[in-house]
N, C-alpha and C positions, 0 to 999 in steps of 0.2 A: 586639525587632524588629531584623532584620538590615538595616542601612542599605546603600544602594547605594554601592559604592566610588567615590571621586572619581577621575575620569579626568583625568590631566594628561599632556600631550604635552611631552616634554622637548625643548628647543631643540637642534637638531643642525645644525651648519653643513655643508652638502653640499660635497663635493669638487668643485672647478671645473677643467675642462679648459682647453686653450689656446683662446682666442677667435679665431675666424677671421672676418674681414670677408666680406660676401657676395661670392661669385665669386672668392675668392682661389685661386690656382693651386696644384696639388699640389706644385710646386717650392718654393713659399713656406712652406707649412706641411704637416704630415702630414695626410692626408685623414681617417683614422679609426683607432681602435684596435680590434683584434679581441680579443674576450673569449675566455677559455679555458672559459667556461661551456658545458656540454653539456646540451642540452634533453632531458629524459626524454620519449620518444615511445612511443606505442602501436605494437605490432608491425604493426598494420594501417595505420600512417601511414608512407608512403614519401617524404614530403617532406624537404627539407634545411633545417636551421635554423642561423642564426648570429647571435649577439648582437655588435653593434659599438657603439662610442661615438664620435660625431663630434667634431671639434675644438672645437665650441661646447658640448661636454659633453651633447649630446643622445643619449640611449640609444635605439637602433633595433634591433628584432628583424627579421631578414631571413628570409623563408620562400620557398624556391624550389619551385615545383610545375609540372613540365612539362605536366601534364594541363590546365592552365588555358588559357582563351582571353583572359580579362581579367586586369587587375592591380587591386589594391586597396590602400588605405593607411588607417590610422587614427592619430589623434594625440590623446592624452589629457592634459589639464591638471588638476593636482590642486587645482582651485579651482571651487567650485560655489555653490549658493544659500545655504549657511550662511555664506558669506564676504561676502554682500551688506552694504554699509553700511546702517545704520539709516535714513539719509536717502533711500535709493533702493532700496527692496525690489524684487527682481526684476532687479537690474542685471546679474547674471551671465547670466541667460537672455536679457536684452535685448542684451547684447554678443554672445552666440552668433548672434542674428539679424543684427546690424549688420555682423559681420565680413565677410560674403560679398557686400556691396554695393559691391564695388570695392576694388582695392588699387593701390599706386603704379604698378606697371608694367602692370596690367590694370584700368584705371579704370572700364570700362563696367559699369553696374549689371546684376546678374544674369548677367553673362557667365560667371562661374564655373560655375553650375549648367547654363547653356545649353551650355557646352563639353562637360561630362560627358554630357549627354543626346545631343548630336550625335555623340558617339563611343561610343554603345552603353552608357552607364553612368548613374550617378546619384550624388547626394550627400545626406548627412543629418548631423544632429548632435543631441545631447541634453545637457541640463543636469540633473545630479542634485544632491543636497545636498553631496556631497564633491568632485565633479569635473565637468568638461565634456569631452565626447568628440566629435571630428569625424572624418568619414571619407568616402571616395568609392570607387567602382568604375568602371573605364573600360577600353575596349579597349586592349590592351597597346601598340599602335602609337602611342597618344596619351598613354602613361603619363608620359613625360618632361615634356611640357608641362603635364600635369595636376599633377604633383608640384611643378613650378616655381610654378604658380598657388597651391598650398597654401602653399608656402614664402613666397611674396610676401605672402599674406594674414597670415601669422604674423609677418612682418617689418615690413610697412608697410601695414596696412589704412587705407583712407581715413576710415572712420567719419564719413562726410559728414553734416553736420547737416541738409542739405536733405532727407535721407531719414528723418530721425528721426521725424517725425510719422507717416509711413506705417508704420514698424516698430513704433512704440508701439501703433498700432491693430491691427497683426498680432498682437503679443504679447497685447493685450487680447482679441482675437477668440479666440485659443487658450485663454485663461483662461475666457472666457464659454462656450466649448464645454463646459466641465466645471463651470460655475457651480452647477448643481443636480444634479450627478452624485453619487450617494450614496457610492460607493467613494472618490471624490476628497475628499469632505467628511470621510469617516472618516480618511483619511490625514492631512488637515489637523489634525483634532482630536488625533490621536496626537502630532503635533508641538506644537500649541498648549498641550497639557497637560504638556509637559516643564518643567523649571526655566525660568522666564521669562528668566533671564540667559543661558541657553544659546542660541547663535545659530540652532539648528535650530527653535526654538520661535517662528518668525515666518512670515509669509506669504512665499512663495518665487517664485511664477510671475511676478508683476508685472502691473499693469494701468494704465489711464489715470490713476488716482488716486495711484499710488505712483511711477510713472516720469514725473516732472514737475518743473519748476523750483520750488524752494522757497527760503525765506530761508536763506542760507548754503549752498545746495546747488544748483548748476546741473547739470542732467542731462548735458549734453554734456561738461562739464569732468570730472564724476565718471566718465563712460564712458571717456574717454581715460586718466584716472588709473588706473582699475581695470585696463585693458589693460596699461599700462606697468608697473604694480607687480606684476602677477601672471603675465603671459604671458612666460615665459623658457625658453630651450632646456634649461637645466640641471634644470628640474623636470618637463619634458614627457617623455612616453614615446610612442614610435612603433612601430607594427607594419606591415609591408608584405609583400604576397604577390604573386607574379608567375610566369609561365612562364620567366622569365629565370634564369640561374645565380646562385649566391650572389655570385660575383665581380662580375657585372654589376649586381646589386642594390646591392652596397656602393658601387659607383661612382656610381650614379644617386642614391642617398640622400645621399652626400657632396656631389655636385654641386649638388643643389637644396635640401637641408635645412640646410646649414651657413650659409645666409643668415639663418636665424632667430637673433636676437641672444641671447647669454648675458648676462643682466642680473645674474647671480649672486644670484638671488632665494633666500630661505630659505623652506622650506615653512611654510605658515600653522600657527600653534599656537593651541590653545584651552585655556584654563585653567579655565573654569567647569565645574562638574559638570553632567552631563546631568540628573540627578535629585537631589532632596533628599527629606527625609521628607515634605514637603508633596505630592509627586507620586507617592508610593507608596500602595498600598492605596486606590485611588480607583475610582469607578465613574462613567463618562460615559455619558449617555443622549442619543440624538438621534432625532427623528422624521424618517424618510426620506421622500424624494419618492415612491419606489415602495413597494409593500406588501412590505417586507422584514422578516423577523424573524431577527436575527443577533446572536449574542453572541460577541465576540472577547475573548480573555484573553491579555494580553501580559506577558512577563517580560523586562525588559531586564537584561542581564548584562554584566560586563566583557568586552572583546574577547578572543576566543581565537584571534586571527589567527596567533599564533606557535605554536599547538598544532595547526595544520591536519593535520599528519601523524598525529594520533591521533583526530581527528574526534569528540570527546566530545559535542558538540551534536547531530551527526547520529545518533549512537548512541541518545541519549535520544529525539529526535523520531521516529525510526523506531518505537520502542516505543509512544510516545504516539499516533502516527497509524495504527497497525496496525488493520485491520478484522477481526482474528481473533475467533473465537467466545470470548465471555467477556471480551473486552477493553473498553477505554473506549468506543469507537464502537459496537460491537455491543450493549453493555449499554444505552446510552442510546437507540439506535434501537429495540430490542425493547421498551423501556419507553414508546415513543411520544413521547419528549421532543425528539428531533432527527431531521432528515432525513439529516444527514451531519455528520461531524467531519473537520476537516482540521488537521494539525499540521505545523509547519515550523520550521526553525532557520535564521534569516537571518544567516549569518556563515560564514566571515569575509569580509564585504564592506566592512569599514571598520577603520581603526585605532582607532576610538573605542568601539565597542560591538558586541554581538551581541544577538540577540533570538529568544526562543521565542514562537511564536504558535499559539494553539489557537483554531480558528474553529468555532462550533457553529451550524448552520442550524436554527433553532428551529421546532418545531410550535406550534400554538396552546396545546397542553397544556404544552409545554416553556417557553413564555413565563412561565407561572405557577409553574414549577418550577426556576428558575435556581439556587436554593440547593442543590437536589439535584444539579444538574449540577456545581456547584463542588465539592460534597462528593465526587462520583464522580471528578472530575479529581484531587483530592488523595489519594483512596484509591489511584488508580493510581500516582501519584507515589511514595507510600509503598511500594507493591508493588515498584516498580523499585528503590528504595533497599534493600529487604529481600532480594529474590530475583532482581532483574533485572540485576545487575552481575556478569556471568560470561562466561567464554570461549566458551560455547556460542552465546550471542547475538552475541558479537563475531565468531565464525567465520562465521556466516550473513551478517553485514554485509560482512566481508572478501571472502568468496567471490563475492558479488554484484558488488562493486566491481571486483575483479580481472578477472572475466570481461568486464564492461562495458568496461574499459580495453583489454583484449586485443583486442577486436573493436569498438573505438570507431568509430562512424560518422564518416566524414570530412566536415567542413564546410569550405567554402572561400569566398573572396571577401569581400564587404563585412562580413557578420555575423561572420565568423571574426576578422578583424583588429580590428573594434570591440571584441569581447570580449577579445582579447589585449592591446591597449593599455591598456584600463581595468584589467585584472588585473595588468599590469606595475607599476601604482602600488601594489599591495598585496602581491604575492608574489615570491619569488625566481624569476628567469627559468628556472632549471634545472627548476622544477616548474610552470611556467606552464600546461602541458597536463595535468599529473599531479595537481595539488593536489586536485581534487574526488574523486579515486579513490585517493589514497595513504592507506594505513592500515598503519603500520609495526608496531605491537604493541598488545596489550591493555594499557590503562593505567587501572586502576580509580580511581586518585587523581583524575585530571582529571574523570572522570564524576561522582564523588562531590562534587567541588567545585562543579560546575555545578548539581547537584541541590539544593544548599543554597540556591540563589536561587529555586527553584520553591516558594515559600511564599505563603500568603495575604497576609502583610505586604508582599511584593514584587509582588503582582499589580496589574495595571491592566486594568479591565474596560471594554469599550465595547459598549453595547447600541444596536442599530438596530431600532426597532419603532414602529408607529403609536401604540402605547400609551405611548411614552416620556414622561417628565416635560417640562413646559414649562420654558424657561430663557432664556438670553441669546442674542443673534444670533451666528452663526458668522462671525468676521471674514472679509470678502471672499467669502463664499459665501451662498447662499440657505438659510435654515434656522436652527433654534435648537438649543441643547444645554444640558444640565444636568450639573453635576459635584458629586460629594459624596465625602467620605471614608467608607470602609467601617469601621464601628465594630469595635473589637477583640473585643467579645462576639460579633459576627457571624462573625468569622474563627475564633474558638474553636469555634463551632457547626459550621462546615464540617468542621473536623478531627474533632470528636467524632462527627458523623454518618458520617464517612468510615470509621470503625472497623468499622461493621456492614455495609459493602458488600463483597460477594465478587466478586473479579475474578481473571483468570488472565493469564499471559504467553503470547506466541505460541509455538507448537511449531515443530519443524523444517520447513523449506520444501521440499516434495517436488517443486516445479516447477523448481528450479535445474537448468540444463542439465548433462548428463553426456557426451553424444556431440556433440562439436563438429567432427567430421570433415566433409570436403567430398564430395559425391556425384559420380559420373561425369557429365560433361556429355553430354546427349542432345538437348535442344531449346533451343539457345542463341539469345538475341536475340529473334527473332520467335516469337510464340505459335503453338502447334499445337492444333487442336481435336481432342482425343482422343475425344470423344463428341459426335455431332451427330444428335440424334433429336428427334422431336416431344415437346416438353415437357421435354427433358433435354439439357443442354449442359455440356461440360467443356473449358475452355481451360487450357493449361499452357505456361510459358516459364521457362527458366533464364537467369541473368544472363550477358551476354556480356562484361561489364567487371569484375565484382566477384568476388573469391574469398573469401567469408566465409560462415559457417554460419547464414545468416538467410533467412527466407522470409516470404511473405504469402499468406493465404488469404481468399477472399471467397465466402461461401455466400449465395445469394439464394433464398428461398422465394417465387418470383415469383407475384404474385397482385394482382388489383384489389380485394381485399376491403376494404382501408382507404380506398378511393376510391369505394366504392359509395354512401355516405351520410355525412352529418355525424355520425350516431351511431357509425358504424364508424371514422371518423377519430378521434373522441374515445376510442373503445374501444382503438384501437391505441396512442394516447398513454398511456393509463392502464396498459395491459398492459406497455409498455416501461418505464414509471416504476417499477412494482412489481418487475419483473425486475431492474432496476438495483440496487434495495435488496437483493434477495436475493443478488446477485452481488458485493456489496461486499467480502466476505472473499476470494473467488477473484480479484477484480480486484487487490486489494492484493498478495497473495502472488505472483501471476503477473508483475505489474509489477516487483517486486523481483527476480524471476528473469529479467528481460529479455524477457518476453512481454507482450502486451497484446491486449485484445479489446474490441469495441464492438457495440452493437445499434442499428439505425436503421430508419426507415420509408423505403424507396426501392423503389418498384414491388413492394411486399411487404415481407417481413422480410429485412433484410440483416445477416448476422453476419460481422464482419471480425476477423481475427487477424493479428498480425505479431510480429516479433522473431526469436529463435533458432529454427532449424528443428527442433531436438530438442524433442520433446513438443508441437509445435504442432498436429499432427493430433489428438493426444489432447485438447488443449485445446478444439479446435473440437467434437469429439464430446461432450466433457463439457458444454459450453455448450448444445449442441442437446438432449442428454438432460435437462438441468435445465429448459430451456424447455418441453419436451414434458411433463414430469412436474410442473411447477410448480403449487403450490396456494397460494391467497391467503386472507388473513383479512379480516374486515370492517374491522378497524383499518387494515390496509395499504391497502385500497381507499379508506377515508375520508381517510387522509393523502395518498394520490395525488391524490384529487379536490381537496383543499385546495390542493395545490401547483399543479395545472393551472389552477385558478380564479385563483390568485394570479398565475401567469404571464400568463394572458390579460388580466387586469385591469391588469397592469403595462405593457402594450404602449405605452400613451400616456405612460408615465413614463420611457422610455428616451431615449437621445440621438436627436434629431430625424432624423438621417440613418439611424440604425438602423431607425427606424419607417418611413421612406420605402423603404428596401430591402425590409423585410418586406412592405410594401404592393405593391411591384413584383413580388415573388415570388408573392404571392397572385394578382395580376392575370394573370400569364403562365402560371401552373401551374393547369390545370383538371382536375378540379373543385376549387373552393375555397369556403369558407364564412366568413361574417362571424363575428367573435368572439362576438357576442351569440347567434348560432345554436348555436355550439359550447358556450357556457356553459349554454344551456337544456337541452342533452342530457346534461350531466355528472351532474346530480342523479338522473336517472332510471335510470342504469346500475346493474346489480347484479352480484354475483359470478357469477351464472349466465350473464349476457351475456359476461363475460370468458372463462369456461370454454368456452362455445360458439364464441366467436371463435377461441380457441386451437386448438380441435379442427378448425375449418374451415381454419385456416392450414396444418395438417399433413396435411389430407386433400384439399384442393382447390387445391393449388399446383403449379406446375411447378418444376423445380430447375435452377439455374445455379451452376456452380462455376468460380472462377478461382484457379489455383495458380501462384505465382511464386517463383523463387529456388532455394535449396539443397534441392530435393526430387527424387526420381527419378520417372520415369513410373509405375513399379509402385506407389510410395507413393501417388501421386495417384489411380490407378485403384482401389487398395484402399480408400482413404478414401472415394471416391465410392460404392463398393459398400456400405460401412458406412452412409453417409448415406441411400442409397435404401432401406435396410431400416428406417429411422426415419421416412421421409417417403413418403407415398403419392403418387408422382409422377403427375401428370395428363397425358394426351396432348392437350395444348392448345397453341395459339400463345402465345408469350411476350407478357406485358402490359407496355406502357409508357404512362405517364401522358400525356395530351394537353397540348400547350402552345399558347399563343396564336399564331395565324398573322396575318401582315400583311394588312390589308384596305385597299387604297389608296383605295377609293371611300368609305369610312366616315367619314373625317375623324379628327381626333385623339381618342384615348382620354384622358379627364381624370378622375383619381381623387384626391379630396381627403380628407385625414385631419387630425384635430386632435390636438395634443400638449399635455400638461400642462407641458412644459418651455418654455423661453423662445424659442428660435430657430425660424426658418422653415427648411425644407429643400426642395430641388427636385431631382427626378430627371427628366431630359429625354432620352428614348431614341428614336432613329430606327430603327425596326424595318423592315428592307428585305424585298423579295421575292427577294433574291439568295441563292443557295445555292452550295455547293461550296468546294473548297479555295482556288481562285484568289480568289474574292470575300472569303473570310475572311482570307486572307493580305494582300490589298490593304488591307482595313480595319485590320488589325493594324499595318501599316507607316504608314498614315495617322495612327494614334494616336500613334506615336512622334514625329511631327511636331507634332501638335496639343497633346498634353499639356503640354509645357514652356511653350508660348505661353499656353495657357489658365490655367495656374497663375500665371504672371507677371502676366497681365492682371487676373484676379479677386482674387488674393491681394496681390501687391506693389503694382500700380498703383492699384487701386481699393479695396483693403482691405475687401472684402466678406465674405471668408471666410478661415479659417485653413487649410483643407485642401481646396480645389477639385481635382477631377481628372476625367479622361475615361477611357473604357474601350471596348475592342472585344470583343465576345463573340457567341455564337450563341444563338438561341431556336428550338429545334426545327429545327435545320439552317439557319435563316434568319439572315443576318448582321445584327447590331445594333451601333449606335454610340451611346454615352451620354455626357452631361455631368452632373456631380453636384456639389452643394455644400450646405452648411449655413451660415446666416448669422445673426449677432446684430444686424446693422445694416440689412438690406434685406429687404423682404417678397418673397414668391414672384413677385408681379407685376413688381417691380423686377428680381429675379434673371432672370426669363424675358426681359425686355428686354435685360439686359446679356449674357446668353448669345447672343441673336440678333445683338446689336451685334458681339460678338466674332466670331461665325461670318462675318458680312459682311465685317468688317475683315480677318480672317485669310485670306480667299479671295485677296486681293491678295498678301499675304505668302507664301502657299503657292506662288503662281504664280512668285515670284521665286526659288524653290528651284532650285539647280543640280543637274544630273545627278551631278556629282562628290560633292556633299554627300549626295544621296539614296543613292547607292551605298555610301557610307561607313556611313550609318545602317542600311541593309539588311544589309550584311556583318556588322555588330556584332549585329544581331538574329538572323541566321542562326546566328551563333556560339553564341548562347544555346541553340539547339536541338541543335547538334551537339557541344556541350561534353561531355567525358567525365563520366558520372554519378558521384556520390559516395555514393549510397544506392540501395537497391531502389526506394524511393518515387520518387526522381528518375528512375531509369532507365525505370520503367514507368508514370509518371504519365499520359502521353498515352494509352497502351494501356488503362490502367485506366479512364480517363474514357470511352473508346470502348466499353468493355465495359459500364459502368454505363448508358450511353445506348442500349444494344442495337444499336450499329452492327454491320452484318453482318461487315465485315472490320475487325478491331481492330488490324491491322498496318499501318495506312495512314499512320503518321507520316512515313515516307520520302517518300510522295507529297506530303504537305503541305509538307515542306521543299523539294521540287522546285518546287512551286507558288510558294512564298515567294521562291525565288531568281529566278523568272521574272518577277516583278512589276516593271513599269517605272514611272518617275515620271509618265509620261503617263496610265497607268491609275489611279494614285492621284489625280491631278487630276480625272479623269473621275468617279471615285467620289465625290469631294468635291462636285463640281458637281451630281451626280444625287441624292445622299443628304442632304448637309448644307446645300447652298445652294439646294435646291429640293425639292419633294415628288414628283419624277418616279418614284422607285423606293422610296418608304418611307411608312410610317405613323408619325405622331408619338404617343408615349405619354408622358403627364405623370403623375407621382405627386408631389403637393404635400402637405407637412405644415405646418400653420399652428400656430405657437407662441403662447404667451400674450402675448408682447410685441406681436404683430401681430394679435391676435384681432379687433380692430375694423377691420382692413384688409379690403378686398373680396377674395374668393377669386379666384384667377387664372382667367379664362375666355377662350376663343378663339371666333372667329367660327364656325368649322366644327368641331364637337366632339361627342363622345358622352360625356356625363357618367355616370360609374359611381358610383351612389349606394348600390349594394348588390351585393357580390360574389356573393351567392346567386343573383342573377338572371342571371348570365352563363350561357351555354350549358353544360350539364353533359354 
């Protein structure tokens, strides 16, 4: 049996630069050192990059992007949950929360996040096992002060003990949100079953029981010590992006970030091995909260971080995860054992380890055939060893990666810098953009070495199924698990049976792009309706901002067929599910080639494609042909029924807020049916029903086409002509599903659901009778003012919820404003009272808003709409949404921006008074989810209400 190599990180003293005290002048000490490192960029990336090292030894990557309106920064600390002291589990996460509750020069609680919000931005952070990453985005005019605030937090946070109790409850609420979440429990078990001496094998989030004073461990003292001992400029990495020049960014970084002390900290070292013989060849079983049947097989291998330029792990996982005919996934699906197979190589994300993960979504039959699944897995591993290590497969991988990097979609702002700073802790900065795509040469040796770890002896199985064995409690989570060693005789049987399983490797990918040229610009920016006929519409637009060979197509076979009855709704769901299975191979190869497609139920059948423009029209036609000619078996229908039944039965076992959202969507989208009604229809459906449904879809629909990007008008018209030869286009009006309309005389709509999870959740929506761009823009700007105050009150001040939020949106053109949260500590009756208390209290605070502050918020929000797009999706998202909702003029974004600019503070105040402070212009909609913790509490009721006890009874 091959044992896992012991991982040891060798102590390395980091080089220390000149320490600069905060606010030292450039005349006293050099401001920063400019690195000679040249960042490898995509030809599609026109930004300027420069790496500098400040005098406190803080490494900063500067990114100048003149197209931006906002600036953003991220700071990564190489300390995370695995560095928690045993005496205070969750301390790293708790520190992440406490840091932004005031600093020496900015002592007001929550002023940090409030400042970002008031200046058109936001802030966030996360704690992983190895690191903690902080970031913000803000209007560039406020960037200097925002950066100074971050620097002050990292220099001198107050860590005020008077807020400790509140943040302990906030951390606890975050943990309780996922207390009975199956995927979170699975992740915990993956860690808990590592070598007990390894620091990752512990509870990491923290809760009220771990973050508390103990004998010889005072929480406040440990918090301060943890910060002082681990947060040092010399181990941090910073990335910032802005419309400013590189020179200007260097100055601002030096001015505000040199205040972070260089404590000359050494990077944390871990000497214990992650795995010993006791943690290999194990099987862990867990009974999930939801009806899930999932087998996950993990292989932990030594880190290949230093071999990223050869990507041996990605080479292997590409073959394992391929959905090609005769491959691992295809063979198991056709045998009726799995619904899907996913394969991934998670590395190099760490200095410590890499991980192969195979995830099998089991059928009922597959649950009883796990040994066969394991044998098939190892049969394919042996096939790779024997025939799969060759330059043909390597060249497929290399061509795909090279093309993706050449036309890499530009990302910007907050998410961009968060990724950069985290990756700076792991990779050379010269390859910080290139490492996922870099593939220097075929290196069979590295691939062969990694494959030696993919053996039964090194496997770690995790089974989630209602039929799982009983066992012991999962520490800090709801549920039980059982663990056992897999006997060597069982491992031998897997390999013996594998010898008789016939599998094949993937063939050449015919979908890789060949023509990456740009077409002539004909219809730039605004969309043109090329065809406008009864039952037939074609819209077309080319990018006004992007010069890349990418496109997007949306074909809608527009019909009310799926909304005519509960039976038809179920038929559509089963039809799509079976098609998705049949499309698994095409989906895999097209994704590798930079193309994607999807099917959905949206006013009929919606087929969407995106990616490189080359071959995209062919892809759409291929998908349509397959749908039209599709034939299904009794087995595929039976499996689709099982999955749909499982999904409907699991609704009460998802996160409470997700269940509340689903209830709200059902309430406002008409017609809709109760789950029990849909379940009753499933068993009766036959293959004949599916076939008749498909034929009706192609013979009784209208046709709508939206074409965007690097296509010519002639290409679009030719494609449309080919489509109309496949679809019998009907001369009818286009269909759009009905949505709820506000009825101000009716009283509140109150829809109560029950969850098998613990928390309560409340959706409180004010649906108005106001329509038009001005009303929508006014509500959006109001949300910018309400959201940070609501978050502060419900989360920070009252500790009722981990993630409360507000939102402005539209329901059938009518403006709506909602308040949302999920709580482990308050019932829906209490939440409703706190929501109303907040609204009454905030009315006064809103009245104190100055015109200057409001105009600043508005300008920042307008900038989000006018910012230069970085992708086709971003450029045409507003237009696409208008197309999907069948707006007559889908080019009205400019009018909306005009309306947004015209909104005054007085109009926002009037909107608040009419909609949120009274019922003058709105109807209240409540969707409440009652969790098991509050199951004995009274259901929230109002004096004037219409109780919705059955969605079926709503007007169809």
